[in-house]
C-alpha positions in Angstrom: -13.4 -5.5 -4.9 -13.5 -2.0 -6.3 -13.8 -1.5 -10.1 -11.6 0.8 -12.0 -14.5 3.2 -12.5 -15.2 3.2 -8.7 -11.6 3.9 -7.8 -11.3 6.6 -10.5 -14.2 8.5 -9.0 -12.5 8.5 -5.6 -9.2 9.8 -7.2 -11.0 12.6 -9.0 -12.8 13.5 -5.8 -9.6 13.9 -3.9 -7.9 15.8 -6.7 -11.0 18.1 -6.7 -10.6 18.6 -2.9 -6.9 19.5 -3.4 -7.9 22.3 -5.8 -10.5 23.5 -3.5 -7.9 23.7 -0.7 -5.5 25.4 -3.1 -8.2 28.0 -4.0 -9.0 28.6 -0.3 -5.3 29.1 0.5 -5.1 31.6 -2.4 -8.1 33.5 -1.0 -6.8 33.4 2.5 -3.4 34.7 1.3 -5.2 37.6 -0.4 -7.1 38.3 2.8 -4.0 38.3 4.8 -2.4 40.7 2.3 -5.4 43.0 2.6 -5.1 43.0 6.4 -1.3 43.3 6.8 -0.3 45.1 3.5 3.1 43.5 3.8 5.3 42.8 0.7 2.5 43.6 -1.7 4.2 42.3 -4.9 5.0 38.9 -3.5 1.6 38.4 -1.8 -0.2 39.6 -4.9 1.7 37.1 -7.0 1.1 34.2 -4.6 -2.6 35.1 -4.3 -3.0 35.4 -8.1 -1.3 32.1 -8.8 -2.8 29.9 -6.1 -6.3 31.4 -6.4 -6.2 31.2 -10.2 -4.9 27.7 -10.4 -7.2 26.5 -7.6 -10.3 28.0 -9.1 -9.5 26.7 -12.6 -8.6 23.3 -11.2 -11.7 22.9 -9.1 -13.9 24.0 -12.0 -12.2 21.5 -14.3 -12.4 18.6 -11.9 -15.9 19.2 -10.5 -17.7 17.1 -13.1 -15.2 14.3 -12.6 -15.3 14.5 -8.9 -19.1 14.1 -8.9 -18.7 10.4 -9.7 -16.5 10.1 -6.7 -18.9 11.9 -4.5 -21.7 9.6 -5.7 -19.6 6.6 -4.8 -18.8 8.1 -1.5 -22.4 8.7 -0.6 -23.5 5.3 -2.0 -20.9 3.5 0.1 -22.0 5.1 3.4 -25.7 4.8 2.7 -25.4 1.0 2.8 -23.4 0.6 6.0 -26.3 -0.4 8.2 -27.0 3.2 9.1 -30.1 5.2 8.4 -31.5 4.5 5.0 -35.0 4.3 3.4 -35.7 0.8 4.7 -34.8 1.9 8.2 -36.9 5.0 7.8 -39.9 3.0 6.7 -39.4 0.6 9.7 -39.2 3.5 12.1 -42.4 5.1 10.6 -44.2 1.8 10.9 -43.0 1.3 14.5 -44.1 4.8 15.5 -47.5 4.3 13.9 -48.0 1.0 15.7 -46.9 2.6 19.0 -49.3 5.5 18.7 -52.1 3.2 17.7 -51.4 0.8 20.6 -51.1 3.6 23.2 -54.0 5.8 22.0 -51.6 8.7 21.3 -52.8 11.3 19.0 -49.4 13.0 18.2 -45.8 13.0 19.1 -46.3 16.2 21.0 -48.9 14.7 23.2 -46.7 11.7 23.9 -43.7 13.9 24.8 -45.9 16.0 27.1 -47.0 12.8 28.9 -43.4 11.6 29.2 -42.3 15.0 30.6 -45.1 14.9 33.2 -44.1 11.4 34.3 -40.4 12.5 34.6 -41.4 15.5 36.7 -43.4 13.3 39.0 -40.5 10.9 39.4 -38.1 13.9 40.1 -40.5 15.4 42.6 -40.6 12.2 44.6 -36.8 12.1 44.9 
């Protein structure tokens, strides 16, 4: 079950993302205004408000969103995917494989595999 602290981090992360999106919309609106030069006063006003509120909001929520980001990364680093234990197991497996097969380097091994594949393809 999630603790209040854990859930709070996720909420702040999403609020932060909202302000990032708002800031990007403001910057895009400004870019569109520069390209089209249509209704300058309205576009300038929309650009100023959305970009201003978005930038201020994302700066204010960035420290709070960091806890949500840490929770996000922590949750996905323990899903049975690649992590330090898996990395250590893979390194050990590769070391054993190279030792057992008298392979000096990965490049040498790949060259041998490519030669074998070419031989097989030449036969067909």
